[in-house]
C-alpha angles and dihedrals in degrees: 000000000000127000129199093255126126123224129202120201121192106192149166128171094283105043142016119204108203112205121194110177093196095056126091089227093051098187139029134164139231113202125206114235091215098101129173089256092057090045091052093045092051092043091055089059097042141321091236091054090051092052092048091048092050092048091050094047093045089053091051089047090052092047090054090051094044092054087063095042091061090075093064140068099205126035132184117204115193139157146111100278136055090257088104091058091045090052092048091052089048090053094047089062090063121069091209085079100047095103096045114100110226123194123190123203129169117232139165128249099290134175124263091256091050089050092054090048090048091054094046090050092048096051096042093051095045 
């Protein structure tokens, strides 16, 4: 059940800010459960365990984001890390996302207001 809405997602590996300019509640966040405390705890046991834990938790983080993306036709992924590319690769494995246009743009750590302006600018110029 897709609409013609656009969605902007500013993200790094710890948080994703979902920005829907057509919604009353313009912005909401999804937070990764892979915190520095979990990383340290897993690393004390073994480096392999820490990498497996991070991979599992990142996948769950991307699943939470992808469930929101299904409602849109055009998505902008932007942010300072390669998390946006990892999410796009995660989405490309699932045929449910084949008709959703996904743009990727690098950006710095920016404020919430700057993120909203970034999304507005992207979708008005495209």
